[in-house]
The first five atom37 places (N, CA, C, CB, O) and aatype in JSON, in Angstrom:
{
  "aatype": [20, 20, 20, 20, 20, 20, 20, 20, 20, 20, 20, 20, 20, 20, 20, 20, 20, 20, 20, 20, 20, 20, 20, 20, 20, 20, 20, 20, 20, 20, 20, 20, 20, 20, 20, 20, 20, 20, 20, 20, 20, 20, 20, 20, 20, 20, 20, 20, 20, 20, 20, 20, 20, 20, 20, 20, 20, 20, 20, 20, 20, 20, 20, 20, 20, 20, 20, 20, 20, 20, 20, 20, 20, 20, 20, 20, 20, 20, 20, 20, 20, 20, 20, 20, 20, 20, 20, 20, 20, 20, 20, 20, 20, 20, 20, 20, 20, 20, 20, 20, 20, 20],
  "atom_mask": [
    [1, 1, 1, 1, 1],
    [1, 1, 1, 1, 1],
    [1, 1, 1, 1, 1],
    [1, 1, 1, 1, 1],
    [1, 1, 1, 1, 1],
    [1, 1, 1, 1, 1],
    [1, 1, 1, 1, 1],
    [1, 1, 1, 1, 1],
    [1, 1, 1, 1, 1],
    [1, 1, 1, 1, 1],
    [1, 1, 1, 1, 1],
    [1, 1, 1, 1, 1],
    [1, 1, 1, 1, 1],
    [1, 1, 1, 1, 1],
    [1, 1, 1, 1, 1],
    [1, 1, 1, 1, 1],
    [1, 1, 1, 1, 1],
    [1, 1, 1, 1, 1],
    [1, 1, 1, 1, 1],
    [1, 1, 1, 1, 1],
    [1, 1, 1, 1, 1],
    [1, 1, 1, 1, 1],
    [1, 1, 1, 1, 1],
    [1, 1, 1, 1, 1],
    [1, 1, 1, 1, 1],
    [1, 1, 1, 1, 1],
    [1, 1, 1, 1, 1],
    [1, 1, 1, 1, 1],
    [1, 1, 1, 1, 1],
    [1, 1, 1, 1, 1],
    [1, 1, 1, 1, 1],
    [1, 1, 1, 1, 1],
    [1, 1, 1, 1, 1],
    [1, 1, 1, 1, 1],
    [1, 1, 1, 1, 1],
    [1, 1, 1, 1, 1],
    [1, 1, 1, 1, 1],
    [1, 1, 1, 1, 1],
    [1, 1, 1, 1, 1],
    [1, 1, 1, 1, 1],
    [1, 1, 1, 1, 1],
    [1, 1, 1, 1, 1],
    [1, 1, 1, 1, 1],
    [1, 1, 1, 1, 1],
    [1, 1, 1, 1, 1],
    [1, 1, 1, 1, 1],
    [1, 1, 1, 1, 1],
    [1, 1, 1, 1, 1],
    [1, 1, 1, 1, 1],
    [1, 1, 1, 1, 1],
    [1, 1, 1, 1, 1],
    [1, 1, 1, 1, 1],
    [1, 1, 1, 1, 1],
    [1, 1, 1, 1, 1],
    [1, 1, 1, 1, 1],
    [1, 1, 1, 1, 1],
    [1, 1, 1, 1, 1],
    [1, 1, 1, 1, 1],
    [1, 1, 1, 1, 1],
    [1, 1, 1, 1, 1],
    [1, 1, 1, 1, 1],
    [1, 1, 1, 1, 1],
    [1, 1, 1, 1, 1],
    [1, 1, 1, 1, 1],
    [1, 1, 1, 1, 1],
    [1, 1, 1, 1, 1],
    [1, 1, 1, 1, 1],
    [1, 1, 1, 1, 1],
    [1, 1, 1, 1, 1],
    [1, 1, 1, 1, 1],
    [1, 1, 1, 1, 1],
    [1, 1, 1, 1, 1],
    [1, 1, 1, 1, 1],
    [1, 1, 1, 1, 1],
    [1, 1, 1, 1, 1],
    [1, 1, 1, 1, 1],
    [1, 1, 1, 1, 1],
    [1, 1, 1, 1, 1],
    [1, 1, 1, 1, 1],
    [1, 1, 1, 1, 1],
    [1, 1, 1, 1, 1],
    [1, 1, 1, 1, 1],
    [1, 1, 1, 1, 1],
    [1, 1, 1, 1, 1],
    [1, 1, 1, 1, 1],
    [1, 1, 1, 1, 1],
    [1, 1, 1, 1, 1],
    [1, 1, 1, 1, 1],
    [1, 1, 1, 1, 1],
    [1, 1, 1, 1, 1],
    [1, 1, 1, 1, 1],
    [1, 1, 1, 1, 1],
    [1, 1, 1, 1, 1],
    [1, 1, 1, 1, 1],
    [1, 1, 1, 1, 1],
    [1, 1, 1, 1, 1],
    [1, 1, 1, 1, 1],
    [1, 1, 1, 1, 1],
    [1, 1, 1, 1, 1],
    [1, 1, 1, 1, 1],
    [1, 1, 1, 1, 1],
    [1, 1, 1, 1, 1]
  ],
  "atom_positions": [
    [[0.84, -1.18, 0.0], [0.0, 0.0, 0.0], [0.88, 1.25, 0.0], [-0.95, 0.0, 1.21], [1.86, 1.33, 0.75]],
    [[0.54, 2.18, -0.82], [1.35, 3.38, -0.97], [0.61, 4.57, -0.34], [1.68, 3.65, -2.46], [-0.52, 4.85, -0.73]],
    [[1.24, 5.28, 0.63], [0.6, 6.42, 1.3], [0.95, 7.74, 0.63], [1.0, 6.46, 2.76], [0.12, 8.65, 0.6]],
    [[2.12, 7.86, 0.12], [2.56, 9.1, -0.52], [2.85, 8.85, -1.99], [3.81, 9.67, 0.17], [3.45, 7.85, -2.37]],
    [[2.42, 9.77, -2.78], [2.71, 9.69, -4.21], [4.04, 10.38, -4.45], [1.56, 10.35, -5.06], [4.25, 11.5, -3.99]],
    [[4.94, 9.74, -5.17], [6.27, 10.3, -5.41], [6.22, 11.58, -6.22], [7.14, 9.29, -6.11], [7.09, 12.44, -6.05]],
    [[5.24, 11.74, -7.08], [5.14, 12.96, -7.9], [4.83, 14.18, -7.04], [4.06, 12.79, -8.98], [5.37, 15.26, -7.3]],
    [[3.98, 14.05, -6.02], [3.63, 15.18, -5.17], [4.74, 15.52, -4.2], [2.34, 14.89, -4.41], [4.87, 16.68, -3.82]],
    [[5.52, 14.57, -3.78], [6.59, 14.81, -2.81], [7.72, 15.63, -3.42], [7.13, 13.48, -2.3], [8.41, 16.35, -2.69]],
    [[7.93, 15.56, -4.7], [9.02, 16.27, -5.34], [8.56, 17.52, -6.09], [9.74, 15.34, -6.29], [9.32, 18.08, -6.88]],
    [[7.35, 17.97, -5.87], [6.81, 19.11, -6.59], [7.42, 20.41, -6.04], [5.26, 19.15, -6.47], [7.25, 20.7, -4.86]],
    [[8.13, 21.21, -6.86], [8.75, 22.44, -6.37], [7.74, 23.53, -6.01], [9.7, 22.98, -7.41], [8.08, 24.43, -5.24]],
    [[6.53, 23.48, -6.52], [5.52, 24.49, -6.19], [5.08, 24.39, -4.72], [4.31, 24.33, -7.1], [4.67, 25.39, -4.13]],
    [[5.16, 23.21, -4.14], [4.81, 23.07, -2.73], [5.77, 23.85, -1.85], [4.81, 21.59, -2.32], [5.35, 24.42, -0.84]],
    [[7.05, 23.89, -2.21], [8.02, 24.67, -1.44], [7.73, 26.16, -1.54], [9.45, 24.38, -1.94], [7.85, 26.88, -0.55]],
    [[7.34, 26.62, -2.72], [7.01, 28.04, -2.9], [5.78, 28.41, -2.08], [6.77, 28.36, -4.39], [5.76, 29.46, -1.44]],
    [[4.77, 27.55, -2.09], [3.55, 27.8, -1.31], [3.87, 27.82, 0.18], [2.48, 26.73, -1.6], [3.34, 28.65, 0.92]],
    [[4.73, 26.93, 0.62], [5.12, 26.92, 2.03], [5.89, 28.18, 2.4], [5.97, 25.69, 2.34], [5.69, 28.7, 3.5]],
    [[6.74, 28.69, 1.53], [7.46, 29.93, 1.8], [6.5, 31.12, 1.89], [8.52, 30.17, 0.72], [6.67, 31.99, 2.74]],
    [[5.52, 31.17, 1.01], [4.53, 32.26, 1.04], [3.76, 32.2, 2.36], [3.55, 32.16, -0.17], [3.52, 33.24, 2.98]],
    [[3.37, 31.01, 2.8], [2.67, 30.87, 4.08], [3.55, 31.33, 5.23], [2.24, 29.41, 4.3], [3.07, 31.99, 6.15]],
    [[4.82, 31.0, 5.18], [5.76, 31.42, 6.23], [5.87, 32.94, 6.27], [7.14, 30.8, 6.0], [5.85, 33.52, 7.36]],
    [[5.99, 33.6, 5.12], [6.1, 35.05, 5.08], [4.81, 35.72, 5.58], [6.42, 35.52, 3.65], [4.88, 36.75, 6.25]],
    [[3.66, 35.14, 5.28], [2.39, 35.7, 5.79], [2.33, 35.62, 7.31], [1.19, 34.95, 5.17], [1.85, 36.55, 7.96]],
    [[2.8, 34.53, 7.88], [2.83, 34.4, 9.34], [3.78, 35.42, 9.95], [3.23, 32.98, 9.75], [3.45, 36.03, 10.96]],
    [[4.96, 35.6, 9.35], [5.93, 36.57, 9.87], [5.37, 37.99, 9.78], [7.25, 36.47, 9.09], [5.52, 38.77, 10.72]],
    [[4.73, 38.34, 8.68], [4.14, 39.68, 8.53], [3.04, 39.88, 9.56], [3.58, 39.87, 7.09], [2.94, 40.96, 10.14]],
    [[2.22, 38.88, 9.8], [1.18, 38.98, 10.82], [1.76, 39.2, 12.21], [0.32, 37.73, 10.82], [1.23, 40.0, 12.98]],
    [[2.83, 38.49, 12.54], [3.47, 38.66, 13.84], [4.07, 40.06, 13.98], [4.56, 37.61, 14.05], [3.96, 40.67, 15.04]],
    [[4.68, 40.58, 12.92], [5.24, 41.94, 12.98], [4.15, 42.98, 13.16], [6.03, 42.23, 11.71], [4.35, 43.96, 13.88]],
    [[3.02, 42.8, 12.52], [1.92, 43.75, 12.68], [1.39, 43.75, 14.11], [0.79, 43.43, 11.7], [1.04, 44.8, 14.64]],
    [[1.33, 42.58, 14.75], [0.89, 42.51, 16.14], [1.89, 43.2, 17.05], [0.7, 41.05, 16.57], [1.5, 43.91, 17.97]],
    [[3.18, 43.01, 16.8], [4.22, 43.65, 17.62], [4.15, 45.17, 17.48], [5.62, 43.14, 17.22], [4.28, 45.88, 18.47]],
    [[3.95, 45.67, 16.27], [3.86, 47.12, 16.05], [2.62, 47.69, 16.72], [3.85, 47.44, 14.55], [2.69, 48.78, 17.3]],
    [[1.5, 46.99, 16.66], [0.26, 47.49, 17.26], [0.34, 47.52, 18.78], [-0.93, 46.62, 16.82], [-0.29, 48.37, 19.41]],
    [[1.1, 46.61, 19.39], [1.2, 46.56, 20.84], [2.42, 47.31, 21.38], [1.26, 45.13, 21.3], [2.73, 47.2, 22.56]],
    [[3.09, 48.06, 20.53], [4.27, 48.81, 20.95], [3.87, 49.87, 21.98], [4.95, 49.47, 19.73], [2.98, 50.67, 21.7]],
    [[4.49, 49.88, 23.16], [4.12, 50.87, 24.18], [4.49, 52.3, 23.78], [4.78, 50.53, 25.5], [3.96, 53.25, 24.36]],
    [[5.39, 52.47, 22.82], [5.75, 53.82, 22.39], [4.79, 54.38, 21.35], [7.16, 53.82, 21.82], [4.92, 55.54, 20.95]],
    [[3.83, 53.58, 20.9], [2.82, 54.03, 19.95], [1.94, 55.06, 20.65], [1.97, 52.84, 19.41], [1.28, 54.71, 21.63]],
    [[1.89, 56.32, 20.17], [1.11, 57.34, 20.9], [-0.38, 57.07, 20.89], [1.38, 58.69, 20.31], [-1.08, 57.52, 21.8]],
    [[-0.89, 56.36, 19.9], [-2.32, 56.13, 19.83], [-2.76, 54.89, 20.6], [-2.73, 56.0, 18.4], [-3.92, 54.49, 20.51]],
    [[-1.84, 54.26, 21.37], [-2.24, 53.14, 22.21], [-2.8, 53.62, 23.54], [-1.06, 52.2, 22.44], [-3.38, 52.82, 24.28]],
    [[-2.65, 54.89, 23.86], [-3.17, 55.48, 25.1], [-4.62, 55.91, 24.89], [-2.3, 56.68, 25.54], [-5.08, 56.02, 23.76]],
    [[-5.35, 56.16, 26.0], [-6.74, 56.63, 25.91], [-6.82, 58.12, 25.57], [-7.47, 56.36, 27.21], [-7.66, 58.53, 24.77]],
    [[-5.94, 58.92, 26.17], [-5.95, 60.37, 25.92], [-4.57, 60.79, 25.42], [-6.35, 61.17, 27.21], [-3.57, 60.61, 26.11]],
    [[-4.54, 61.34, 24.21], [-3.27, 61.71, 23.58], [-3.45, 63.04, 22.86], [-2.79, 60.6, 22.59], [-4.5, 63.29, 22.26]],
    [[-2.41, 63.89, 22.92], [-2.37, 65.12, 22.13], [-1.09, 65.07, 21.3], [-2.42, 66.41, 23.05], [0.01, 64.96, 21.84]],
    [[-1.24, 65.16, 19.98], [-0.1, 65.12, 19.06], [-0.05, 66.47, 18.35], [-0.21, 63.93, 18.03], [-1.03, 66.89, 17.74]],
    [[1.11, 67.16, 18.42], [1.29, 68.45, 17.76], [2.28, 68.24, 16.62], [1.8, 69.55, 18.76], [3.42, 67.83, 16.85]],
    [[1.85, 68.52, 15.4], [2.71, 68.4, 14.23], [3.13, 69.79, 13.78], [1.99, 67.65, 13.07], [2.3, 70.7, 13.74]],
    [[4.39, 69.98, 13.46], [4.96, 71.25, 13.0], [4.69, 72.38, 13.99], [4.4, 71.61, 11.62], [4.08, 73.38, 13.61]],
    [[5.12, 72.24, 15.26], [4.79, 73.27, 16.25], [5.4, 74.62, 15.92], [5.26, 72.82, 17.63], [6.57, 74.72, 15.53]],
    [[4.6, 75.66, 16.07], [5.06, 77.03, 15.87], [5.1, 77.47, 14.42], [6.39, 77.18, 16.45], [5.46, 78.62, 14.16]],
    [[4.75, 76.62, 13.49], [4.78, 77.01, 12.08], [3.38, 77.35, 11.6], [5.39, 75.89, 11.21], [2.39, 77.08, 12.29]],
    [[3.29, 77.94, 10.42], [2.0, 78.38, 9.91], [1.08, 77.21, 9.55], [2.19, 79.28, 8.71], [-0.14, 77.39, 9.5]],
    [[1.63, 76.04, 9.29], [0.82, 74.88, 8.95], [0.8, 73.85, 10.09], [1.34, 74.23, 7.66], [0.84, 72.64, 9.85]],
    [[0.75, 74.34, 11.33], [0.72, 73.49, 12.51], [-0.61, 72.74, 12.58], [0.95, 74.33, 13.79], [-1.66, 73.28, 12.21]],
    [[-0.57, 71.51, 13.06], [-1.78, 70.69, 13.18], [-1.75, 70.02, 14.55], [-1.87, 69.64, 12.04], [-0.72, 69.5, 14.97]],
    [[-2.9, 70.03, 15.24], [-3.03, 69.4, 16.55], [-4.08, 68.3, 16.43], [-3.4, 70.44, 17.66], [-5.2, 68.55, 15.98]],
    [[-3.71, 67.09, 16.85], [-4.65, 65.97, 16.85], [-4.85, 65.54, 18.3], [-4.12, 64.77, 15.98], [-3.89, 65.28, 19.02]],
    [[-6.11, 65.47, 18.73], [-6.45, 65.1, 20.09], [-7.28, 63.82, 20.06], [-7.23, 66.25, 20.81], [-8.3, 63.75, 19.38]],
    [[-6.81, 62.8, 20.79], [-7.55, 61.55, 20.91], [-8.06, 61.44, 22.33], [-6.67, 60.31, 20.52], [-7.27, 61.43, 23.27]],
    [[-9.38, 61.37, 22.48], [-10.0, 61.2, 23.79], [-10.9, 59.97, 23.72], [-10.82, 62.48, 24.21], [-12.04, 60.06, 23.27]],
    [[-10.38, 58.83, 24.17], [-11.11, 57.57, 24.04], [-11.12, 57.13, 22.58], [-12.56, 57.71, 24.57], [-10.06, 56.93, 21.99]],
    [[-12.3, 56.99, 22.01], [-12.43, 56.6, 20.6], [-12.62, 57.8, 19.68], [-13.6, 55.63, 20.42], [-12.69, 57.64, 18.47]],
    [[-12.69, 59.01, 20.25], [-12.97, 60.22, 19.47], [-11.67, 60.93, 19.09], [-13.89, 61.17, 20.27], [-10.82, 61.17, 19.94]],
    [[-11.53, 61.26, 17.82], [-10.38, 62.01, 17.32], [-10.85, 63.38, 16.86], [-9.68, 61.26, 16.16], [-11.83, 63.5, 16.12]],
    [[-10.13, 64.43, 17.31], [-10.41, 65.79, 16.84], [-9.12, 66.34, 16.24], [-10.94, 66.72, 18.0], [-8.04, 66.14, 16.8]],
    [[-9.24, 67.02, 15.12], [-8.07, 67.59, 14.47], [-8.29, 69.08, 14.28], [-7.8, 66.9, 13.1], [-9.31, 69.52, 13.75]],
    [[-7.31, 69.85, 14.73], [-7.34, 71.3, 14.57], [-6.17, 71.69, 13.69], [-7.28, 72.02, 15.96], [-5.03, 71.28, 13.92]],
    [[-6.44, 72.5, 12.67], [-5.4, 72.98, 11.77], [-5.33, 74.49, 11.84], [-5.66, 72.5, 10.31], [-6.37, 75.17, 11.86]],
    [[-4.12, 75.03, 11.87], [-3.98, 76.48, 11.93], [-4.16, 77.07, 10.53], [-2.61, 76.88, 12.52], [-3.83, 76.46, 9.52]],
    [[-4.67, 78.29, 10.53], [-4.86, 78.97, 9.25], [-3.66, 79.84, 8.91], [-6.15, 79.81, 9.28], [-3.57, 80.37, 7.81]],
    [[-2.75, 80.0, 9.85], [-1.58, 80.83, 9.61], [-1.79, 82.29, 9.97], [-1.17, 80.73, 8.18], [-0.85, 83.09, 9.89]],
    [[-3.01, 82.65, 10.36], [-3.32, 84.02, 10.73], [-3.19, 84.2, 12.23], [-4.74, 84.41, 10.26], [-3.39, 83.26, 13.0]],
    [[-2.84, 85.42, 12.64], [-2.73, 85.74, 14.05], [-4.12, 86.1, 14.56], [-1.72, 86.92, 14.28], [-4.86, 86.84, 13.91]],
    [[-4.47, 85.56, 15.72], [-5.79, 85.82, 16.28], [-5.91, 87.26, 16.75], [-6.08, 84.88, 17.43], [-4.95, 87.85, 17.25]],
    [[-7.1, 87.82, 16.6], [-7.38, 89.17, 17.03], [-8.64, 89.16, 17.86], [-7.5, 90.13, 15.84], [-9.45, 88.23, 17.77]],
    [[-8.82, 90.17, 18.63], [-10.04, 90.29, 19.41], [-9.91, 91.39, 20.44], [-10.38, 88.98, 20.09], [-8.83, 91.95, 20.65]],
    [[-11.02, 91.68, 21.08], [-11.04, 92.68, 22.13], [-11.33, 91.99, 23.44], [-12.09, 93.79, 21.84], [-12.02, 90.97, 23.47]],
    [[-10.81, 92.52, 24.49], [-11.05, 91.92, 25.79], [-10.4, 92.76, 26.87], [-10.52, 90.5, 25.84], [-9.84, 93.83, 26.61]],
    [[-10.5, 92.27, 28.08], [-9.89, 92.98, 29.21], [-9.19, 91.95, 30.09], [-10.96, 93.78, 30.03], [-9.43, 90.75, 30.0]],
    [[-8.35, 92.46, 30.93], [-7.6, 91.59, 31.84], [-8.56, 90.98, 32.85], [-6.47, 92.38, 32.55], [-9.37, 91.68, 33.45]],
    [[-8.46, 89.64, 33.03], [-9.41, 88.95, 33.9], [-8.8, 88.56, 35.24], [-9.94, 87.71, 33.21], [-9.52, 88.26, 36.19]],
    [[-7.48, 88.55, 35.34], [-6.86, 88.17, 36.59], [-5.37, 87.93, 36.4], [-7.52, 86.92, 37.15], [-4.8, 88.26, 35.36]],
    [[-4.75, 87.35, 37.42], [-3.32, 87.11, 37.42], [-3.09, 85.64, 37.77], [-2.57, 88.05, 38.42], [-3.78, 85.08, 38.62]],
    [[-2.11, 85.02, 37.1], [-1.75, 83.64, 37.38], [-0.34, 83.59, 37.96], [-1.84, 82.77, 36.1], [0.57, 84.24, 37.44]],
    [[-0.17, 82.82, 39.05], [1.13, 82.66, 39.69], [1.52, 81.2, 39.68], [1.1, 83.22, 41.15], [0.66, 80.32, 39.84]],
    [[2.83, 80.92, 39.49], [3.34, 79.56, 39.58], [4.04, 79.4, 40.92], [4.31, 79.23, 38.38], [4.93, 80.19, 41.26]],
    [[3.64, 78.39, 41.68], [4.25, 78.12, 42.97], [5.54, 77.33, 42.78], [3.28, 77.36, 43.89], [5.81, 76.83, 41.69]],
    [[6.34, 77.21, 43.85], [7.62, 76.49, 43.78], [7.45, 75.02, 43.43], [8.36, 76.62, 45.1], [8.33, 74.42, 42.82]],
    [[6.32, 74.42, 43.82], [6.11, 73.0, 43.54], [5.52, 72.77, 42.16], [5.2, 72.4, 44.59], [5.24, 71.62, 41.8]],
    [[5.32, 73.82, 41.36], [4.85, 73.67, 39.99], [3.36, 73.93, 39.8], [5.16, 72.32, 39.52], [2.9, 74.01, 38.67]],
    [[2.6, 74.07, 40.89], [1.18, 74.34, 40.76], [0.94, 75.77, 40.28], [0.45, 74.1, 42.1], [1.75, 76.67, 40.53]],
    [[-0.18, 75.95, 39.58], [-0.56, 77.27, 39.1], [-1.75, 77.77, 39.9], [-0.89, 77.24, 37.57], [-2.7, 77.03, 40.14]],
    [[-1.7, 79.04, 40.32], [-2.78, 79.66, 41.06], [-3.31, 80.84, 40.25], [-2.31, 80.13, 42.48], [-2.55, 81.7, 39.83]],
    [[-4.63, 80.86, 40.03], [-5.27, 81.96, 39.3], [-6.02, 82.84, 40.3], [-6.25, 81.41, 38.18], [-6.83, 82.35, 41.09]],
    [[-5.74, 84.13, 40.28], [-6.4, 85.1, 41.16], [-7.2, 86.05, 40.29], [-5.36, 85.87, 42.04], [-6.6, 86.87, 39.6]],
    [[-8.55, 85.96, 40.3], [-9.36, 86.86, 39.5], [-9.33, 88.28, 40.04], [-10.78, 86.36, 39.43], [-9.22, 88.49, 41.25]],
    [[-9.43, 89.25, 39.14], [-9.49, 90.65, 39.57], [-10.94, 91.05, 39.76], [-8.8, 91.58, 38.54], [-11.84, 90.53, 39.11]],
    [[-11.13, 91.99, 40.67], [-12.5, 92.45, 40.95], [-12.85, 93.63, 40.09], [-12.66, 92.82, 42.41], [-13.96, 94.16, 40.19]]
  ]
}
């Protein structure tokens, strides 16, 4: 009784198919490692990412849970009218104290 056919055992296409399967497994493992990377900023629940800080095309992306908000600067300086509302002091331990004016 013959269990293996000699023609199928020597087929070079089987080696190619096995290599493709191996590469798919390796790519899948790499994708899992990248997704679980602790340095990935979007793995946290609350994240603020600032792109091109201080430039005219600055962009701020805020992730709060599953919600993403993106703010883009227009390059214009903000204008408006207003009055002084109070004074802010920084304490030695780093806390900020706001004192409103009457």
